[in-house]
N, C-alpha and C positions, 0 to 999 in steps of 0.2 A: 273417873276416867279422864285421862289427859291426852291431848292431841298435840303433836309437834310437826309442823310442816316445814320441810327443808327444800326450798327451791334451788335445784342445781343450776338451771338456767330458765329461759323463757318457755321452753317446751317440755321440761322434764323435772319432777319433783318426787320426793319421798314423804310419806306421811307415816309417823309412828303413833300408835295408840298404846298407851299405858294402861293396864287394867289392874286394879287392886281388888282384894278380897271383898270389900264392901259393895263392890260393883255387881258381883254375881252370887255371893253366898245365900242371900234370901231367896233367889230364884231356884238355886240348887236344893235348898232345903224343901221348898214348896213342891219341886218335882219328885223328891224322895218321899214325901208324905202322900202325894198323889199316887205314886207307884205302890206304896205300901198298902193302900186301900183296895187295890185290885190284884195285887200279886198272889201267886199261887205256889207256895213253897212248902215242901214236905215237912210235916211236923207242926204247921200253924194253920189255923182255920183262916179262910179267905178274909181279908180286911184286918187281920190281927198280926200281921207280920211287923216286928219291931222296925221303927224308922232307922235305928242305929245299924241293924242288919243290912237293910237296903243300902246305907251308905258305904258299909264294908264292902258289900258285893259290887256295887255299881257306882260308887263315888266318882271314880276317874271318868267314866263314860258320861255321867250327868254333868260334871264339870266341863268336859270338852263340848258337849252339846249346848250348854248354856252360854258358854263364852263365844262359841261360833255364832250363836244367834244374836247376841247383843253386839257383837263386833259388825256383823252384816247390817244390822239396823242403824247403828250409830255412825258407821262409815258413810252410808248414803245420806244421813241426816247432816253430817258435817259438810259433805260435798255441796248439798243444796243450800244450807245456811251461809256457806262462804262463797256461793255463786262460782264455783269452779267450773270452767268449760274444759271437759275431758275428751280425750280420744278414748273411745270405748269405755271400759270400766277399770277401776283399780285392780292391780294384780299383786298377790303377795310377792314381796322381794325374795330373791334367792338368798338363802341364809343357812348356815350350818347349826343354827340354834336348836338345841334339844330341850324340850320342856319336861320337867318332872311333875305330871299333873297330880300326883298323889301328895307331895310334900311341898311343892312350890305354891305360893299364894299370890305373887305378883308377876305380871307377865308383860312383855313388850312385843308388839306385832308390828312389822313394817310393810307398807305397801307401795308400789311403784305407781306413779301418776303421769300419764301423758297429758301435758297441758296444751290448750289452744290459746295463744295470745289474741288479744283484741285485734280485729281487723275491720277495714272499711269496705263497704260495698260500692263498686263503680257501676252506677245504674244508667250511665250514658250509653245506651245501646243503639246500634243501627239496625233496624228491623224492616222487613218488607212483608206486608200482608196482601195476598193476591185475591183479586176479584174474579170468582169462579164463574165462567160462562159455558154452559153446556151447548155446543153448537149442533146444527141439524144433522150433520153427518154422524156424529156419536150417537145422538138420539136414535137415529135410524138403525145403526148397528145394534143398539140395545133392544130395540123393538123386534128386530129379526131374531135376536138371541132369545128373547122371551117367547116368540111364536114357535121356535124349535124346542125350547126347554119344556113347554107344556104341550107339545104336540104328541100325536099317537105314534108309538113305536111299532115298526114293521120290520120283517126280515125278508127282503126281496131275494130274488134268485141270482141277479146279477149286480155287480158293484157299479153305482153311478157316482157322479161327481160330488154330491153332497152326503155321501154315505160314511158310515163309521165301520171300521174293520177290527175284528179280533182274530188272533191267530197265534202261530208259534214260529220260532226262529230255529233253524238247524244250519250247521256249518260242517261240511264232510260227514253227513249222516249223523252227527252229534248234536243232541238238542242243547241249545244255549238259552233258550227262554221259552217257557210254556205258556206264558201269559203276556202276549203283546197286544196292544190296543192303540188305534191312532185313527185320525180323521184322514180322508183321502186328500183333503186340501193341505194336509201337512207335508205331502210329498212335492217335490219339484216337478216341472212339466214333464220331463222325459219319462220318469217312473210313474207319474200321475196317469199318463196315457196307457202305460204298461198294465196298470191295475184295473182301470174302468173296463167293464165287461167281463171281468173274471167272475167265477162262481165258487160256492162253497167247496172246499177240498182241492181247489186249484193251488198249484205251487209256482211261486214267482221269485226269480232271483233279483236281489237288491244289493247294492253297494252301500253299506251303512254310512260310510264317510261322504257320500254324494247324493244319496236318495232324498234326504229330508232337508227342509227349509232351515236356515241358520237359527231361527227363532224357537225351533222345536227341541225340547230337552229329551235326548235319547234315553237317558236313565230312567226317566218317568214312563216312557213308552214301553221300555224292556224290563224294567226293575232290576237292571244290572248296574254295577258300579262303574265309574268312569274308567277305572284301570281296566276292567274286564272288556268294556266297549273298545278301548284302545286296541287291546290284543286281538280281538275279533275283526276289527277293521283292518288291521295289519295282515291278517290271514286271508283276506280276499272277500268275496261275496258271501251273502247268507241266502238261504231259501226260506221264504215265507209261505207257510201252509195256511190258507184262509179257514177259519173254524166257524166264523159267524159273520154275517153281513147285517148291519143295523141301519135303518133309515128312519128318521123321525119326520112324520108328515106335520108341516107347520099348521098351527091352529089359526083360525080366522079371528081378526081383531073385531069382535062384535060385543054387544052388551053382557052376554053371557060370560065372555072371557074377562071383561072389565070387573065384573062382580067377583070373579074368582080371585083376581089380584087385589082388589080393594072392596072386601066384603062388607065393610061398615060405612062406605061412602056412596053418594049418588054420582055415577059416572055414565053418561048416556052416549057421548060422541067420541070418535077417535081424537079429536082436538083436545077434549077435556082430559082424556087418558094420557096423551102425550105430554100435556102440560104437568100432570102429576107425576109422571115418570121423570120429566126434566128436573122437577123440584127435589125429588129423592136423590137423583144423580148429583145435583149441585150440593145437596146436604152431605152426601158421602165424601165428595171432594173437599167440603169445608173441613171435615174432620181430619183429612190429611193435611189440609192447609194449617189447622190449628196446631197439628203435631209438628209441622215443619217450623212454625213460628216459635213453638216452646223450645225445639232442639236448637234453633238459632240463638234464642235468648240464653239458654243454659250454656251453650259453648262459649258465648261472649263473656258471661259472668264468670265461668271457670277460667278463662284466659286472662281476664282483666283484674282478677282478685288475687293478690299476693296473701298466702295463708300458709304459715309455718307450723309444723309439728315434728315430733321425734319419730323418725322412720324406724329406728331400732325398737322403740316401744310398740309402735303399731304393727310391725311385723310379728313381734312376740305375741301380742295380744290375739291377732288373727289366728295364729297356730294354737294358742291356748283354748280359744272357744270353738274351734273346728277340729273335731277328732280325726277327720279324713284329710286335713290339710297339713302338708309338710312345709318346712322352711324353703325347700327347693321350688315347690309349686307356688309359694307366696312370691319368690323372686321372680319367677316366670311371668306372673300376672299382676306384678306390683303396680304398674301404671294404671291398670283398671281399678285395682282396690283403692289407690290414691284418689282417682277421679270420683268414685263413689262416695268416699269419706269427705271430700271437699264439698260435693253437691249436697250432701246431708246437712253439713254445717251451714252452708249458704242458704239452703232452703229454710232451716230453722230460724236463721237470722232474719230472712224476709218476713216469715210468718210472725215473728216476735215484733219487728219494727212496725208492721202493719196491723198488729193485733188480730191476726187471723186465728180463729178457732173453729174446729170442725165439730158440729152438733151431730148427735146420734141419728137424728132424723135425715140430716144430709148424707150420712153413710148409707142409710137404707135406700134413699132415692137413687144414689149412685150404683149401689149394688143391684137394684131393680133394673136401672138402665143397661148395665153390663150383662145381665142375664137374659134380658129381653133381646138385646142384639145378638147374643150367642144362640139363642134357641129359636127366636122368631124373626131374626133378621132385622129387628128394630120396629117391626110392625106393631100397631096398638094391641094391647092385651085385651081380649074379649071380656065383657062384663062378667059372664058366668065363670070365667077363670080367674078373676082377680083375687078372690080369697085364697084359692089354691096356690097361686103364684106368690102371694104374700107370705104364706106359710113356707113355701120353698125358699124365699129370699131369707127369711129368719134362720132357717137351718144352715143356709150357705154362710151367712155372717157369723153363726156360732162356730 
């Protein structure tokens, strides 16, 4: 087997692999013998089919399969041994060559390669890491939220300032949303007063464009699209029919509540509880801070690094490996694809330069952390659940 690399330029090359009969004949003969041992052909007992007959019947198929296999194996081997940095994987060159698999014994196969020239990392970055401080006001807001979150739910007869309302919207007697839900505090002062004191089944007129605070997402309240909301707002007021009034009685911050939030820890006073909540809040913000630091590093590395590659080959490769991706879609999102490719190459270079290798145990620890955050909000996993959670993590990784 012979390899001929033809570098057209720094970012593109073709590789021709020449295959002669001695490269594949022995493997084809072995496949034919193996098939003859198990073949079931009329007129012959199982395992007694002549190898020659198998070759006459399946010779071309066995040759194609064998050559395809050794091409794939040796192509990857050549790339690795010659330390070629590639965009994606090699692609068969567009060619009009027709192979006579029955009579031809020598073949040439040509592949296109997108090359990545050597590049230098500019690691002189300007980065800011923030010191997270949870102030008393934010802590107090969080504690109030916890008191309400774990409080007892009631359905009072009349709407009060801290209640939650469920209902439906109609406009000109036409139902526009049967599933409306919002807090009374979401309303601006004028409509807030209009709603307070109302009862179930009462009907209240609201101007959607003026009734709610600017921070309120109306599409979340009404489950309607922004386009539909705009049409409704342009058509005048809507009628809200109250179907349910919900009030959550705040819980008392006592030892029983502390135990519910921190079941495995000793928390006796409000001061101790507040400090633990403060630490958790700071830790949550630290994750945001870490992500911000990462994005800043990533953006600067991408902007500072000059990295060339064949855009024509990259576009073709993207279409070849994605059945649902068209050339038009690739052009539309090419900046995003380019950014992802550059970051992959930069990340690999950073890992190689710093000899960073990920061990299986590290993968498992990270997966456990992700799943714990997803299902338990990052709370410690109870001892009796550890074995079950370990099994769950293993299945997740598989």
